[in-house]
C-alpha positions, 0 to 999 in steps of 0.5 A: 466482453468475450464471445464465450463469456457472453454466451455463458451469461445467456445460458440457464444457471445450471448449464452456465455452472457446468460450462464454467467447470468444464472450462476450468478443467480444460485450463487446468490440463493446459497448465498441467503440462506448462513450465512452472514460473521460476522461483528465485534462488534461495540465499544461504543466510541464517535469516531468510524472509519472504513477504507477500502477496499484495505488494501494495504500492510496492511496499512489500518489495521495499521492505524486503530490500530494507531487510536485506540491509540487516546482517545475515538477512536475505529477503524476497518479495512475492506478488499476485499480479492482477490485470488492470493494476499497475505493476511495482518491482517485485522478486517474483510473482504469478498472474491470477491464472497460475495462482488458481492452479494446484500444481503451482500451489504445491510448488509455491508451498514447498518453495516457501516452507522449505526455504524461508525462516520468516514470512510476512503475510500482507493483508491476510491474503493467501500465499499458497494460491487460491484454494478456496480459503477466504484468508491466509489462516490455513497457510499460516497454520501450515507454516507455523507447523514447519517452524517458520516465524510468521508476522502479519502486515496491514496496509489500511482498508484491510484492517481499518474498521469503517464504523470506528473511523466514522466515529473518530473522524469528522471527514470520514468517507464511511457511512452505514449503507454505503457500498464501500463501508458495507464491504470493508466493515465485515472484512476488517472485523474478521481480520481483527478476530484473526489477529486476536486468535493468531497472536502473531507479531503485527505491523501496520504501514501508517500510524493511524492503523494503531487505533485498529491494532493497538498492539501492532508496531509501525513499519514506516513506508519505504521509498527510494528518494533519489528518483524523486529528488532528481526529477524535481524542478525549482518551485514556482518556476512557471507563471501559475502554480501547478497543483497536482492530485492523483485520485488513486482511490477517489472516495477515500481521498475526497477527490470530488471536493479536491476537484471542485476547489482546484477547478474553481481556482483554475477557472479563476486563473490562479493555478494550473490544475493537473488531475493525474490518472493512468500514469505508471509508477515509474513515470510518476516522479517526473510528473510530481516533480513538475508540480509545485503543490500536491494535494493528497487526500482530505478524508482519512487522516494519515499520510502514506506512500504518495505523500512521502514521494511528493515530500522527497521531491521537495513538493508542497504537500497539502493533505488532511493528516490530523492532530492524532497522526501528527502527535503519534509521529512526534511521539514515535519518531521525534519529527514534525510531519511537514505536510500542510494541513487542510480539510474539505472546508479549508482547502481553498483558503489553505491553497490561497495562502500558499500561493500568496506567500510563496517563500513561506510555502517553499520553506515548508517544502524544503523540510520534506526531503529530510523528513523522508530521509530520516523516516522513509528511505528504508533505514527506519523500516529495517530497524523495526524489522530487526526486532522480529528478524534477529532475536537477541540472545538472552542469558 
C-alpha cells in the first residue's frame, strides 16, 4: 500500500472522495499532454475485424490470426492490460490508466468506427474505455449506428449461469451464498438479457456454454501447436511419473481435491507432483512438456485452452469433461475428446490405472496432437468466423 493511499483511507469519507477526485483530475491533466498510445495501421482489405478487449487466455489474438487466413480479411486484437495479469500476444492494448482517459477514449472510438467493418466484443466489456458504463451496450449501439457488424463472444464465467450449472453438474463449484456464485449470478443474468435484446451473432469458446446461449455458435479455442510439440519430451522417461496441475482458478478447477490426491500419491512415492504457479505463458510449453500427466480440472465439465495445449504436447490429460460435452463435440466435429475422464471421487483410481498401464496411457496421449490439429490450430475457428465475416451473395 502506498503512503498516499494509506492517508486517504484514514480520512473522513467526504474528504477522501474529494481527495480522490482531485487526484483523478491532476492525473487527467498529465494525460492530456502525453502522447497517445499508438494504434495499428489499418489494412485495405474489404473486411477488417477488431476483437477485444479481454483477450482471455490469448484467444482474442488467436482468433484474429485465424481470421486473417480468410480471403480479403484482416483482423486486429485489442487488449486492456491489467496489473498482475500475465500478458498474452496482442496487436495493441492500453493500461487501465489510459482506459479511463477521455482523450484516449475519443481516439479509440474514432479509430474503431472509422476503420473496421466487423467488431467482436468479448465478454460484453466496454471497448471505448471506462466511461461509467457497466457493459459494452452503449459502445455496441454506437458501432451499429455506424454500420459496423458486431458479434458477441463469451469465454465462460461471463455468461455461464451458476444456478443452472449447479443443477446440471454434480461437481459444480457453485452454491447459493458462496461469494463467487453471488458475484457471477447477476452478471450472467444481465449478460443473457443483453444477448436477448441485442439480437446479434453470438459465439462461445467452449461447447458447455451452449446450455447458456443455445443460439450461439461454437468458436473453438485456437493455439499454435508447434511450441508445445517441440517442448515435449518422451513420456515416462523418469523413474516416477511427473504429474502437473496449473491452478489458474483454484475454486473452478477443484484444486483442493486435486492437491489432496496428488500429494497423497507423492507421499507414497508413486508420482512427482508439480503444482505450477507464477509461470508466464511463454514458458508454459517447456513446463508442460516436461510432465507425463496433466490434471486440468474436476468441477466445471468442459475442456479449454490449457487442456488443448497439453494435448498438443502429447501429454496424458486428465479432467472432468462430462458426457454432455463429449457428445456435443462428437456431434459437432465428429471427434472423440482424447482426455481421460476423472472427477473428485475417481481421480486417485484413474491416476493409479494410468501409472499401472503406461502403454495404454501413452496410446491415449498419442491421439492428442491430431485432435488439436483438426479442431484447435485455428483452421476450424476460421471456418466458423467465415460465416459471419464473409456474407454469401444471394440471387
